[in-house]
C-alpha positions in Angstrom: 24.0 16.2 57.1 27.8 15.8 57.1 30.4 18.5 57.6 31.4 18.4 53.9 27.7 18.8 52.9 27.3 21.7 55.2 30.4 23.4 53.8 28.9 23.1 50.4 25.7 24.7 51.4 24.6 27.2 48.7 26.1 30.6 49.4 28.7 29.2 51.7 31.1 27.0 49.8 33.6 27.4 52.5 32.0 28.9 55.6 35.3 29.0 57.6 38.1 31.1 56.3 41.6 31.9 57.5 41.6 34.4 60.3 43.7 37.6 60.0 44.6 40.2 62.6 45.6 40.2 66.2 42.2 39.4 67.9 42.2 35.9 66.5 40.2 34.4 69.4 37.3 36.8 68.7 37.5 36.3 65.0 37.2 32.5 65.5 34.1 33.2 67.7 32.7 35.4 65.0 33.1 32.8 62.2 31.5 30.1 64.3 28.6 32.3 65.3 28.2 33.3 61.7 27.9 29.7 60.7 25.3 29.2 63.4 23.3 32.4 62.8 23.2 31.7 59.1 21.6 28.3 59.7 24.5 26.3 58.3 24.7 24.6 61.7 21.7 24.3 64.0 20.8 22.9 67.4 22.0 19.3 67.6 24.5 19.6 64.7 28.1 18.8 65.2 30.7 21.4 64.3 34.1 20.5 62.8 36.6 19.2 65.3 39.1 21.4 67.1 41.8 20.1 64.7 39.6 20.8 61.6 38.7 24.3 62.8 42.3 25.0 63.5 43.3 24.0 60.0 40.5 25.8 58.2 40.9 29.0 60.2 44.7 29.0 60.1 45.1 29.5 63.9 46.6 27.3 66.6 44.5 24.7 68.4 44.8 26.7 71.7 43.2 29.7 70.1 40.3 27.6 68.9 40.0 26.1 72.4 39.7 29.5 74.0 37.0 30.5 71.5 35.1 27.3 72.1 35.4 27.9 75.9 33.7 31.3 75.5 30.9 29.8 73.3 30.4 27.0 75.8 30.2 29.3 78.8 27.5 31.3 76.8 25.6 28.1 76.3 25.9 28.2 72.5 27.7 25.0 72.1 28.7 22.0 74.2 31.8 19.9 74.2 32.1 16.2 74.9 35.1 13.9 75.0 35.5 10.5 73.5 34.7 8.9 70.1 31.0 10.0 70.2 31.9 13.5 71.5 32.9 16.7 69.8 31.4 20.2 69.5 27.7 20.3 69.3 25.5 23.4 68.7 23.0 23.9 71.6 21.2 27.0 70.4 21.0 29.4 67.4 20.3 32.3 69.7 23.8 33.8 70.1 24.0 36.3 73.0 24.5 39.9 72.0 27.6 40.1 74.2 29.3 37.5 71.9 28.3 39.4 68.8 30.2 42.5 70.0 33.6 40.7 70.3 34.7 40.8 66.6 36.9 43.4 65.0 33.8 44.8 63.4 33.4 47.9 65.6 31.2 50.3 63.5 29.1 52.1 66.0 27.1 54.7 63.9 23.7 53.3 63.2 23.0 55.6 60.2 26.1 54.3 58.5 25.2 50.7 59.2 21.7 51.2 57.9 23.0 52.9 54.8 25.2 49.9 54.1 22.5 47.5 54.9 20.1 49.0 52.4 22.6 48.6 49.6 23.6 45.0 50.5 20.1 43.7 51.3 18.6 45.1 48.1 21.3 43.5 45.9 21.0 40.2 47.8 17.2 40.3 47.3 17.5 40.8 43.6 20.1 38.0 43.3 18.0 35.8 45.4 15.0 36.2 43.1 17.2 35.2 40.2 19.0 32.3 41.7 16.8 30.8 44.5 15.6 27.2 44.2 12.3 25.7 45.4 14.2 24.5 48.5 15.5 28.0 49.2 12.0 29.4 49.1 10.8 26.5 51.4 13.5 27.4 53.9 12.5 31.1 53.8 8.8 30.2 54.1 9.6 28.1 57.2 11.5 31.0 58.8 8.5 33.4 58.2 6.1 30.9 59.7 8.3 30.4 62.8 8.5 34.1 63.2 4.7 34.3 63.1 4.5 31.5 65.6 7.0 33.2 68.0 5.0 36.5 68.3 4.7 36.0 72.0 8.2 34.6 72.5 11.1 36.6 74.0 13.1 39.0 71.9 16.1 36.7 71.2 13.8 34.0 69.8 12.0 36.4 67.5 15.3 38.0 66.4 16.6 34.5 65.5 13.8 33.8 63.0 13.9 37.4 61.7 17.6 37.3 61.0 17.6 33.7 59.8 15.2 34.8 57.0 17.8 37.4 55.9 20.7 34.9 56.1 18.7 32.4 54.0 18.0 35.1 51.4 21.7 35.7 51.2 22.5 32.0 50.9 19.9 31.8 48.1 21.7 34.7 46.3 24.8 32.5 46.0 27.1 35.5 46.8 29.6 34.6 49.5 31.1 38.1 49.8 27.8 39.9 50.0 26.5 37.3 52.4 29.4 37.9 54.8 29.0 41.6 54.5 25.3 41.2 55.4 26.3 39.2 58.5 28.8 41.8 59.7 26.1 44.5 59.2 23.4 42.6 61.0 25.8 41.7 63.8 26.6 45.3 64.5 23.0 46.5 64.1 22.0 43.9 66.7 24.6 45.3 69.1 24.1 49.0 68.5 20.3 48.9 68.3 19.7 46.2 70.9 17.1 48.3 72.8 15.1 48.7 69.6 14.9 45.0 69.1 14.0 44.2 72.7 11.6 47.1 73.5 10.4 49.1 70.5 10.0 46.6 67.6 6.4 45.7 66.7 6.3 41.9 66.2 3.1 42.0 64.1 4.5 44.6 61.8 7.8 42.6 61.5 5.9 39.5 60.5 3.9 41.3 57.8 7.1 42.9 56.4 8.8 39.5 56.1 5.8 38.0 54.5 5.6 40.9 52.0 9.4 40.5 51.2 9.1 36.7 50.6 6.0 37.2 48.4 7.9 39.8 46.3 10.9 37.5 45.9 8.6 34.7 44.6 7.4 37.1 41.8 10.9 37.8 40.6 9.7 41.3 39.7 12.6 43.8 40.5 10.1 46.7 41.0 8.1 44.8 43.6 11.2 43.5 45.3 12.7 47.0 45.6 9.4 48.3 47.1 9.2 45.4 49.6 12.8 45.9 50.7 12.2 49.6 51.0 9.3 49.0 53.3 11.1 46.2 55.2 14.1 48.5 56.1 12.0 51.6 56.9 11.1 51.0 60.6 14.6 50.9 61.8 15.6 53.8 59.5 12.7 55.8 61.0 14.3 55.3 64.4 17.3 57.2 63.2 15.3 59.9 61.5 12.8 60.4 64.4 13.1 63.9 65.9 13.8 64.0 69.7 10.6 63.6 71.7 8.5 61.7 69.1 7.0 58.7 71.0 7.9 55.2 69.9 4.2 54.4 69.3 4.0 57.2 66.7 7.1 55.8 65.0 5.5 52.3 64.7 2.4 53.8 63.2 4.4 55.6 60.6 6.3 52.5 59.7 3.0 50.7 59.0 1.5 53.5 56.9 
């Protein structure tokens, strides 16, 4: 797929936007990782050149070079010189340390979850209205990969989990809501890292994603709202859990 085709991917007509603010290097990193986490660019895909990124992001070439250096050191992309070179994505699993570099510094998990509920529900309803057969195929593949990665490490499972949500946002054809979803997921990943690596129940997560996808296929708003409510409940229970309640009990409640 060419760069122009990728930029025209549903939901992301222009995935790279002019950067604003003083922490420009970190905002460049954020936009590149957004494009990767959202599945616009995957392992083996070539990113736009340094010059193209500089023009699209409205920053100097040196700022892009510094951002690319950070991404290269983290193993997310690789750079090669020459006619056949360029910037190539190596992995879709972006380290949590990189996700915490943007200007998005919301730290209160209850606030993040409250925002996520509003954004995810609206995206789900729009997805049900606007998704194509190809969109549903992409979401189906993510759910299957999530099921297949049950015994994989946390970053691998988290990748397929979050990719499903990004694909739902792309299918909703709402660029603003999609980027809001990214910012929320990004901060939740940083703030609740321990939950995703230690507490999350992989089997329950798989079932919730399958239920959500099935509800989207029906197009029934009531079923979609119910599925999204159940989907978001486990992490919200983490916030509501009284001190001293074991993690195992919390997982059981989330499944009930």
